[in-house]
C-alpha positions as CSV (number, residue, x, y, z in Angstrom):
1,M,-14.1,-12.3,25.3
2,S,-12.1,-12.5,22.4
3,P,-13.9,-12.4,18.7
4,T,-14.6,-15.6,17.6
5,F,-13.5,-14.4,13.8
6,F,-11.4,-11.5,12.5
7,A,-11.8,-9.7,8.9
8,D,-9.1,-7.4,7.2
9,L,-10.2,-5.0,4.7
10,H,-7.2,-4.7,3.1
11,C,-4.0,-7.3,2.9
12,H,-2.1,-9.2,0.1
13,P,-1.9,-13.0,1.0
14,T,-0.2,-13.6,-1.8
15,L,2.6,-10.7,-2.3
16,F,5.3,-12.4,-0.3
17,A,5.2,-15.6,-1.7
18,F,4.1,-15.0,-5.1
19,N,7.2,-12.5,-5.7
20,R,9.9,-14.2,-3.9
21,L,8.7,-17.8,-5.9
22,R,8.4,-15.8,-9.7
23,N,10.7,-15.9,-12.7
24,G,12.7,-19.1,-11.2
25,A,12.9,-22.9,-11.2
26,R,10.0,-22.9,-8.7
27,E,7.8,-21.2,-10.8
28,Q,7.3,-24.0,-13.4
29,D,6.9,-26.4,-10.7
30,P,3.1,-26.7,-9.3
31,A,4.1,-28.6,-6.4
32,Q,6.1,-25.7,-5.4
33,F,4.4,-22.5,-6.9
34,H,1.3,-21.9,-4.9
35,P,-0.1,-19.8,-1.8
36,W,0.8,-22.1,0.5
37,A,4.2,-22.8,0.1
38,V,5.9,-19.5,1.4
39,P,9.4,-19.3,1.6
40,P,11.2,-19.0,4.7
41,S,10.5,-15.7,7.0
42,N,13.2,-13.8,8.9
43,L,11.6,-14.7,12.3
44,A,14.1,-12.3,13.9
45,R,13.2,-9.0,11.9
46,Q,9.4,-10.5,12.6
47,E,10.0,-11.0,16.2
48,R,11.2,-7.3,16.8
49,G,8.7,-5.8,14.1
50,G,10.7,-4.4,11.8
51,R,10.3,-3.7,8.1
52,A,8.3,-6.5,6.5
53,T,10.8,-7.1,3.6
54,D,11.8,-10.9,4.5
55,Y,9.3,-12.2,6.5
56,S,5.7,-12.9,5.8
57,Q,2.8,-11.4,7.3
58,C,0.0,-12.3,6.3
59,D,-0.1,-16.0,3.9
60,F,-3.3,-18.2,4.4
61,D,-1.1,-20.0,7.3
62,K,-0.7,-17.0,9.4
63,L,-4.0,-15.9,8.9
64,T,-5.7,-19.4,9.4
65,R,-3.7,-19.4,12.8
66,G,-4.6,-15.7,13.6
67,R,-8.4,-17.1,13.3
68,A,-9.1,-14.9,10.3
69,R,-12.1,-15.9,8.1
70,L,-12.4,-12.8,5.6
71,V,-10.1,-11.4,4.5
72,H,-10.2,-8.4,1.2
73,A,-7.1,-9.8,-0.7
74,S,-5.3,-7.2,-2.9
75,I,-3.6,-7.9,-6.2
76,T,-0.9,-5.3,-6.4
77,P,1.4,-5.6,-9.5
78,I,4.9,-4.2,-8.1
79,E,5.1,-0.7,-9.7
80,T,8.2,-0.2,-11.7
81,G,8.7,3.3,-9.9
82,F,10.5,1.6,-7.5
83,F,13.1,0.8,-9.9
84,E,13.1,3.1,-12.6
85,G,15.1,6.2,-10.7
86,S,14.0,9.8,-11.3
87,V,12.1,11.0,-14.3
88,D,13.6,14.3,-13.8
89,P,15.9,14.7,-16.9
90,R,18.2,17.2,-15.1
91,E,18.9,13.8,-12.7
92,H,19.6,11.4,-16.1
93,H,23.1,11.4,-16.1
94,P,24.7,7.6,-17.4
95,F,25.4,5.7,-14.7
96,G,29.2,5.8,-16.2
97,I,29.5,9.6,-15.7
98,E,27.5,9.4,-12.0
99,L,30.2,7.0,-10.9
100,V,33.0,9.4,-12.0
101,R,31.7,11.8,-10.6
102,L,31.0,10.1,-7.2
103,L,34.5,8.5,-7.2
104,S,36.3,12.0,-8.1
105,G,34.9,13.7,-5.4
106,V,32.9,16.0,-7.6
107,T,29.7,14.9,-6.1
108,A,31.2,15.1,-2.7
109,A,32.1,18.8,-3.4
110,T,28.6,19.4,-5.0
111,A,27.0,17.9,-1.9
112,A,29.0,20.1,0.4
113,F,28.0,23.2,-1.7
114,R,24.5,22.2,-1.3
115,F,24.5,21.7,2.4
116,A,25.7,25.2,2.8
117,R,22.7,26.5,0.4
118,E,20.2,23.9,1.2
119,G,20.7,22.0,4.3
120,S,21.1,18.4,5.0
121,D,18.1,17.2,2.7
122,G,20.1,18.8,-0.1
123,A,23.2,17.2,0.7
124,L,21.7,13.8,0.9
125,R,19.9,14.4,-2.2
126,E,23.2,14.8,-4.1
127,L,24.9,12.1,-2.7
128,T,21.9,9.5,-3.3
129,K,21.4,10.6,-6.9
130,I,23.4,7.8,-8.3
131,L,21.1,5.3,-6.7
132,R,18.2,7.7,-8.5
133,N,19.7,6.4,-11.8
134,R,19.1,3.1,-13.3
135,G,22.1,1.0,-13.0
136,P,23.6,-1.7,-11.1
137,L,24.4,0.1,-7.6
138,R,20.1,0.7,-7.8
139,R,19.3,-2.7,-8.9
140,L,21.7,-4.3,-6.1
141,L,19.9,-1.7,-3.8
142,Q,16.5,-3.2,-4.8
143,I,17.6,-6.5,-4.2
144,A,18.7,-6.0,-0.8
145,F,15.6,-4.2,0.2
146,L,13.0,-6.2,-1.2
147,K,14.8,-9.6,-0.9
148,Y,13.5,-10.5,-4.2
149,S,15.5,-12.8,-6.3
150,P,18.1,-11.3,-9.2
151,A,16.1,-12.9,-11.7
152,R,12.9,-11.3,-10.4
153,V,14.4,-8.0,-10.4
154,R,15.7,-8.2,-13.8
155,H,12.2,-8.9,-14.9
156,L,10.6,-6.2,-13.1
157,L,13.1,-4.1,-15.1
158,S,12.8,-5.7,-18.3
159,R,10.6,-5.1,-21.7
160,D,8.5,-8.1,-20.5
161,Y,7.1,-7.0,-17.5
162,D,3.3,-5.8,-17.8
163,Y,1.1,-4.8,-15.1
164,W,-2.1,-6.5,-16.6
165,D,-0.2,-9.9,-17.3
166,E,1.2,-10.1,-13.6
167,L,-2.5,-9.4,-12.5
168,L,-3.7,-12.3,-14.4
169,R,-0.6,-14.9,-13.1
170,E,-1.4,-13.8,-9.3
171,Y,-4.9,-14.4,-9.9
172,D,-4.3,-17.8,-11.4
173,F,-1.8,-18.2,-8.5
174,L,-4.9,-17.9,-6.2
175,L,-7.0,-19.9,-8.3
176,S,-4.6,-22.6,-7.9
177,W,-5.4,-23.5,-4.6
178,D,-9.1,-22.2,-4.7
179,G,-11.4,-24.2,-2.2
180,V,-8.6,-27.0,-1.7
181,R,-7.5,-28.1,1.7
182,C,-3.5,-28.1,2.3
183,E,-2.3,-29.9,4.8
184,A,1.4,-28.9,6.1
185,D,4.2,-31.5,4.8
186,G,7.2,-29.4,5.1
187,P,8.8,-26.3,6.2
188,G,7.5,-23.5,4.5
189,T,4.0,-25.1,3.7
190,G,1.0,-23.8,5.6
191,S,-1.7,-25.8,6.3
192,G,-5.9,-24.7,6.0
193,R,-8.2,-23.8,3.0
194,Y,-9.6,-20.7,1.6
195,E,-12.0,-20.2,-0.9
196,L,-12.6,-17.3,-3.4
197,I,-15.8,-15.7,-2.6
198,R,-18.4,-15.7,-5.7
199,S,-21.3,-13.7,-3.6
200,P,-22.7,-12.9,-0.2
201,D,-24.4,-16.5,-0.3
202,H,-21.5,-18.4,-1.1
203,M,-19.7,-16.3,2.1
204,N,-22.3,-17.0,4.1
205,S,-22.3,-21.0,3.3
206,V,-18.9,-21.0,3.7
207,L,-18.6,-19.3,7.3
208,E,-21.7,-21.6,7.9
209,A,-20.0,-24.7,6.8
210,D,-16.2,-25.0,8.1
211,D,-14.7,-23.3,11.3
212,D,-11.4,-22.6,9.8
213,T,-11.5,-21.7,5.9
214,I,-10.7,-18.4,5.3
215,C,-13.4,-16.1,2.5
216,A,-11.1,-14.2,0.1
217,V,-12.8,-11.4,-1.6
218,L,-10.6,-10.0,-4.3
219,S,-9.6,-6.4,-4.4
220,I,-6.9,-4.3,-6.7
221,E,-4.2,-1.7,-5.4
222,G,-3.5,0.4,-8.0
223,G,-5.3,1.2,-11.5
224,H,-2.2,0.8,-13.1
225,V,-3.0,-2.6,-13.5
226,F,-5.2,-1.5,-16.7
227,S,-4.1,1.8,-17.6
228,I,0.0,1.2,-17.9
229,A,2.0,-0.8,-20.4
230,G,6.0,-0.5,-19.9
231,D,6.7,3.6,-19.5
232,E,3.2,4.2,-21.5
233,T,-0.6,4.6,-20.8
234,V,-2.1,2.4,-23.1
235,D,-5.2,3.3,-25.6
236,D,-8.2,4.2,-24.0
237,A,-10.1,1.7,-25.6
238,V,-8.1,-0.9,-23.9
239,I,-8.5,0.5,-20.6
240,F,-12.2,0.1,-20.6
241,E,-12.1,-3.6,-22.0
242,R,-9.8,-4.4,-19.2
243,I,-12.3,-2.7,-16.6
244,E,-15.2,-4.6,-18.5
245,E,-13.0,-8.0,-18.7
246,L,-12.9,-7.6,-14.8
247,K,-16.5,-7.3,-14.5
248,R,-16.9,-10.8,-15.9
249,W,-14.3,-12.6,-14.1
250,P,-16.5,-15.1,-11.7
251,H,-15.1,-13.7,-8.5
252,P,-16.1,-10.0,-8.3
253,F,-13.8,-7.4,-7.1
254,L,-15.3,-5.5,-4.3
255,F,-13.5,-2.7,-4.7
256,I,-9.8,-1.1,-6.5
257,T,-7.8,1.2,-5.0
258,P,-7.2,3.3,-8.2
259,A,-4.2,5.5,-7.0
260,H,-1.1,3.8,-5.8
261,H,2.6,5.3,-5.3
262,F,3.1,6.2,-8.5
263,D,1.5,7.6,-11.8
264,N,-1.2,5.8,-13.2
265,G,-2.2,8.0,-16.4
266,F,-5.7,9.3,-15.2
267,C,-5.7,10.4,-11.7
268,G,-3.4,12.0,-8.5
269,H,-1.6,10.3,-6.0
270,A,-0.7,11.4,-2.4
271,R,2.9,11.6,-1.1
272,S,3.3,7.9,0.6
273,L,7.0,7.4,0.8
274,P,9.5,8.2,3.5
275,S,11.9,11.4,3.1
276,I,14.7,9.0,2.2
277,G,12.7,6.9,-0.3
278,G,11.4,10.1,-1.9
279,M,15.3,10.9,-2.3
280,I,15.7,7.5,-4.4
281,M,12.1,6.9,-6.0
282,D,10.3,9.7,-7.6
283,Q,7.0,9.8,-7.0
284,T,6.5,13.9,-8.6
285,P,4.7,13.0,-11.8
286,R,1.0,13.3,-11.1
287,M,1.4,13.3,-7.3
288,H,-1.0,15.9,-5.3
289,T,-3.4,16.2,-8.6
290,G,-6.4,15.2,-9.2
291,F,-8.2,13.9,-12.2
292,E,-6.4,14.1,-15.5
293,E,-7.9,16.6,-17.8
294,K,-7.0,16.8,-21.1
295,R,-8.9,13.6,-22.2
296,D,-11.0,13.5,-18.8
297,L,-9.8,9.8,-18.5
298,G,-9.9,9.8,-15.1
299,R,-13.7,10.6,-14.6
300,R,-14.6,8.1,-17.3
301,V,-12.3,5.2,-15.2
302,F,-14.1,6.1,-12.5
303,R,-17.3,6.2,-14.0
304,A,-16.9,2.8,-15.9
305,L,-15.9,1.0,-12.6
306,L,-19.1,2.6,-10.9
307,D,-21.1,1.5,-13.8
308,V,-22.6,4.6,-14.1
309,D,-23.3,7.0,-17.3
310,D,-22.7,10.9,-18.0
311,E,-25.3,11.7,-15.7
312,L,-24.7,9.5,-13.0
313,N,-27.6,6.5,-14.1
314,D,-26.8,3.3,-13.1
315,L,-26.2,1.2,-16.4
316,G,-27.2,-2.3,-14.6
317,S,-23.9,-4.3,-14.8
318,R,-21.3,-5.2,-12.1
319,R,-20.4,-2.0,-9.8
320,I,-16.6,-2.1,-8.6
321,L,-16.4,0.5,-5.7
322,L,-13.6,2.8,-5.2
323,D,-11.3,2.8,-2.0
324,C,-9.7,6.5,-1.4
325,K,-6.4,5.3,0.0
326,H,-3.4,6.9,-1.8
327,M,-5.8,9.2,-3.9
328,S,-4.4,12.9,-3.5
329,P,-6.2,15.1,-1.2
330,L,-7.4,16.8,-4.3
331,L,-8.7,14.0,-6.0
332,R,-10.8,12.6,-3.0
333,K,-12.5,16.2,-3.1
334,Q,-13.3,16.1,-6.6
335,Y,-14.4,12.1,-6.2
336,Y,-16.6,13.4,-3.2
337,A,-18.0,16.4,-5.0
338,E,-19.0,14.8,-8.8
339,F,-19.5,11.4,-8.0
340,V,-20.6,10.4,-4.3
341,I,-22.5,13.3,-3.1
342,P,-24.9,13.6,-6.3
343,Y,-25.2,10.3,-7.0
344,N,-26.2,9.4,-3.3
345,A,-28.8,12.5,-3.2
346,K,-30.9,10.5,-5.8
347,R,-33.2,8.5,-3.5
348,D,-34.5,6.4,-6.1
349,R,-32.2,3.6,-6.0
350,T,-32.5,0.1,-6.3
351,R,-28.5,-0.2,-5.3
352,P,-27.4,1.1,-2.1
353,P,-25.5,4.7,-1.9
354,I,-22.1,4.5,-3.3
355,P,-20.0,4.0,0.4
356,V,-16.9,6.0,0.7
357,I,-13.9,3.4,1.5
358,H,-10.3,4.4,3.0
359,S,-9.1,0.6,2.9
360,H,-5.9,0.8,5.1
361,T,-5.4,4.6,6.4
362,G,-4.5,6.4,9.5
363,Y,-5.6,9.9,11.6
364,S,-4.2,13.0,10.1
365,A,-5.6,15.2,13.1
366,V,-6.3,18.2,10.3
367,A,-10.0,19.2,9.7
368,R,-10.5,19.9,5.9
369,I,-9.2,18.4,3.0
370,D,-8.6,22.0,2.2
371,D,-5.8,22.3,4.6
372,L,-4.4,18.9,3.8
373,I,-3.7,20.7,0.2
374,R,-2.7,23.9,1.7
375,H,0.3,21.9,3.3
376,Q,1.1,19.0,1.0
377,D,4.2,20.6,0.1
378,D,5.4,20.6,3.5
379,E,5.3,16.8,4.1
380,H,8.2,15.2,5.7
381,D,8.8,12.4,8.4
382,H,8.2,14.5,11.0
383,W,5.2,16.4,9.8
384,H,2.6,15.9,12.5
385,V,0.0,17.3,14.3
386,D,-1.1,16.0,17.8
387,N,1.4,13.1,17.1
388,F,-0.5,12.2,14.1
389,R,1.0,11.9,11.0
390,A,-0.4,15.2,9.1
391,W,0.1,13.8,5.6
392,G,-2.5,13.9,2.9
393,L,-2.5,10.1,2.4
394,N,-4.1,9.9,5.8
395,A,-7.4,10.8,6.6
396,C,-8.7,14.3,8.1
397,D,-12.0,14.9,9.7
398,E,-13.8,15.7,6.4
399,D,-12.8,12.4,5.3
400,V,-14.4,10.6,8.1
401,H,-17.5,12.1,8.1
402,M,-18.0,11.1,4.2
403,V,-17.3,7.6,5.4
404,H,-19.9,8.0,8.0
405,D,-22.6,9.5,5.9
406,T,-22.3,7.1,3.4
407,E,-22.1,3.9,5.4
408,G,-18.6,3.1,4.4
409,L,-15.3,2.1,5.9
410,I,-11.8,3.1,7.4
411,G,-9.4,0.2,7.9
412,V,-6.9,1.4,10.2
413,C,-3.4,0.6,8.9
414,F,-0.8,-1.2,10.9
415,D,1.9,0.5,9.5
416,Q,3.7,2.6,12.6
417,G,4.6,5.8,10.4
418,V,0.9,6.0,9.0
419,A,-0.1,5.5,12.7
420,G,2.1,8.2,13.6
421,V,5.1,6.8,15.1
422,G,7.9,9.0,14.0
423,P,11.3,8.2,12.7
424,N,13.7,6.4,15.0
425,E,10.6,7.0,17.5
426,R,11.1,4.4,20.3
427,V,7.8,3.4,21.9
428,P,7.5,0.7,25.0
429,E,6.3,-2.7,23.5
430,Q,3.6,-2.5,26.1
431,H,2.2,0.5,24.5
432,Y,2.4,-0.4,20.6
433,G,-1.4,-1.7,20.7
434,R,-2.7,1.7,22.3
435,V,-0.9,3.3,19.2
436,L,-3.1,1.3,16.7
437,V,-6.4,2.2,19.4
438,R,-5.8,5.6,19.8
439,Q,-5.8,5.6,15.8
440,I,-9.6,4.0,16.4
441,L,-10.6,6.5,19.2
442,A,-9.4,9.4,17.2
443,M,-11.3,9.1,14.1
444,A,-14.4,7.9,16.3
445,D,-14.3,11.0,18.0
446,V,-14.5,13.2,15.0
447,I,-18.4,11.9,14.7
448,L,-19.1,11.2,18.3
449,Q,-17.8,14.8,19.4
450,D,-20.3,16.5,16.6
451,D,-23.2,17.7,18.4
452,R,-24.9,18.5,15.0
453,R,-25.7,15.0,15.1
454,D,-28.3,13.5,17.0
455,E,-27.2,10.4,19.5
456,E,-28.3,7.4,17.5
457,D,-26.6,8.9,14.4
458,R,-23.1,9.6,16.4
459,I,-23.1,5.8,18.0
460,R,-23.4,4.5,14.6
461,V,-19.9,5.7,14.3
462,W,-18.7,2.1,15.9
463,D,-20.4,0.5,12.5
464,R,-17.6,2.5,10.4
465,I,-14.2,1.3,11.8
466,C,-12.4,-1.8,10.7
467,I,-9.0,-3.5,10.3
468,G,-7.5,-2.7,7.4
469,S,-3.5,-4.1,8.0
470,D,-1.8,-3.6,4.8
471,F,0.0,-6.6,5.7
472,D,2.6,-7.8,3.2
473,G,2.5,-4.3,1.6
474,V,6.2,-4.4,2.6
475,I,4.8,-2.0,5.7
476,H,6.8,-1.3,8.9
477,P,4.5,-2.4,11.6
478,V,3.4,-1.5,14.8
479,A,6.5,-3.7,16.5
480,S,3.7,-5.7,18.8
481,H,1.4,-6.7,16.0
482,S,3.7,-7.7,13.1
483,T,1.6,-10.3,11.6
484,A,-1.9,-11.7,11.2
485,L,-0.8,-14.0,14.3
486,S,-1.4,-10.9,16.7
487,F,-4.9,-10.4,15.6
488,P,-6.5,-11.9,19.2
489,A,-3.6,-9.8,21.0
490,F,-4.8,-6.3,18.9
491,A,-8.3,-7.4,20.3
492,E,-7.1,-7.5,23.5
493,D,-5.8,-4.3,23.5
494,L,-8.7,-2.7,22.2
495,R,-10.6,-4.3,24.9
496,V,-8.5,-3.3,27.4
497,V,-8.7,0.5,26.6
498,L,-12.4,0.4,25.6
499,N,-12.7,-0.8,29.1
500,E,-10.9,2.1,30.4
501,K,-12.8,4.5,29.2
502,R,-16.2,2.9,29.2
503,H,-18.0,5.9,30.6
504,T,-17.0,7.9,27.3
505,R,-18.0,7.7,23.7
506,F,-21.4,5.4,24.2
507,I,-18.7,2.9,25.1
508,E,-20.9,1.5,28.0
509,R,-24.1,1.8,26.1
510,V,-22.9,0.1,23.2
511,G,-21.1,-2.4,25.0
512,V,-17.2,-3.3,25.4
513,D,-17.5,-6.9,23.4
514,E,-20.1,-5.3,20.9
515,I,-17.6,-2.8,19.5
516,V,-14.6,-5.1,19.4
517,E,-16.7,-7.9,17.7
518,R,-17.4,-4.7,15.3
519,V,-13.9,-3.4,14.7
520,C,-12.7,-7.0,14.6
521,W,-15.1,-8.7,12.6
522,K,-18.4,-7.5,12.0
523,N,-17.9,-4.3,10.2
524,I,-16.3,-5.7,7.3
525,F,-19.0,-8.7,7.1
526,E,-21.5,-6.6,7.3
527,F,-20.4,-4.5,4.4
528,T,-19.2,-7.2,2.2
529,Q,-22.9,-8.6,2.6
530,R,-24.5,-5.7,1.8
531,H,-22.6,-4.4,-1.4
532,L,-20.8,-7.5,-3.1
533,G,-24.6,-8.6,-3.6
534,T,-25.0,-5.0,-5.7
535,A,-21.9,-5.6,-7.4
536,E,-23.8,-6.9,-10.3
């Protein structure tokens, strides 16, 4: 029996359409610039599960047809780090000089020298140096990879591009069809309705009144939206003014993912790009670090979002929860020790505990955060433990325990690299669903195999795991589940494996149907119902 509904803790329903329709003639026409008007997808790439650069994974039409009824819709302005090139001054040659070096053979000779000393990675880094320069070749590369229009890329590289402005524009983009039913009237136009959720009561009323309207709860991926303008961190006062403005919006943000791919000026991020991506894009500023220490800006931002004072006392306004995905392991360690554990130790709270959220992650098969920190400089495409990607980007056992103990949530990401599939690794199509289910079982086993816990506590791990697809985050999806249309197929994959293992992990006691329902729907619904109500 398939779940009646599906929920997704982290996806980007508007990222595909918004970025392809922006900075062109269609943006000026409300009949063409809205979330239901989705540019055509590359169906061949979609069918084979290629990286989602030119097909839509979770526009509202696909979500409707995939029976999704609750999505945490992430607004994520594109970071300029994807376009800027290296910040290392040793690699900042003018494009003309770099081109002459390439055409004259100097680059090839230097690459050969580096190959002798450093191996293939050093040689490849030399050969790709021109692509780290903010020149026309890099611009063409990004146009070819992201499939954005030249006008969109020019804007992303211009002085006019501003993260906060993009956040406001994408919010307006969502507002334009909030609560309005769309009927397909031509190619590229979806059919259905979504509502931006204002409260748990509003969510419940939508679910009770309609059998296909999507409840869209807002989230943000990347604290750069309020801390960075151009290449600089804005004044501290502006950051906190923007946080307070977010708290006044009629549609609350349940959580924000503070870290993302590049430096946000106040907290550290984990390595997230594959090796070839790291040669072209520079994640190193603030990578692997913790809170910004000079002005203590990161801790102050976290306190403002969580709505607590210096002593972790509640301030009485709206709370925006924090998502640990993309946080560096060191930052997660600091966040748990300085915020989550001491806040939750106080028992006289009117609000529930601060829950630990990993919204779209994979399992690292590493025991402790300190182990991730110890090996952070070893991370590369083949850095695996037991066929799980052992990067600090993924959750370790200690993270899973924190999620469980705080009644938080882990969203299983549908990206195949995050799920442990190595570069060029061939997985039979019929086994791809099991790649995702293996993630679920591995994270559940962290709790289920902990003999220090009593049985009732261990069973509750089935309340902590859910879907966090990261669809339309330009991911390389598990091939058999490349879009939201595959949610029912994912549920069936989960059901088949649970039936095979029903005599283990308390599966028979809890029930196969109940676990499938919880992973695919109930856990996110109940979490949202509980914490959106305490967000103000």
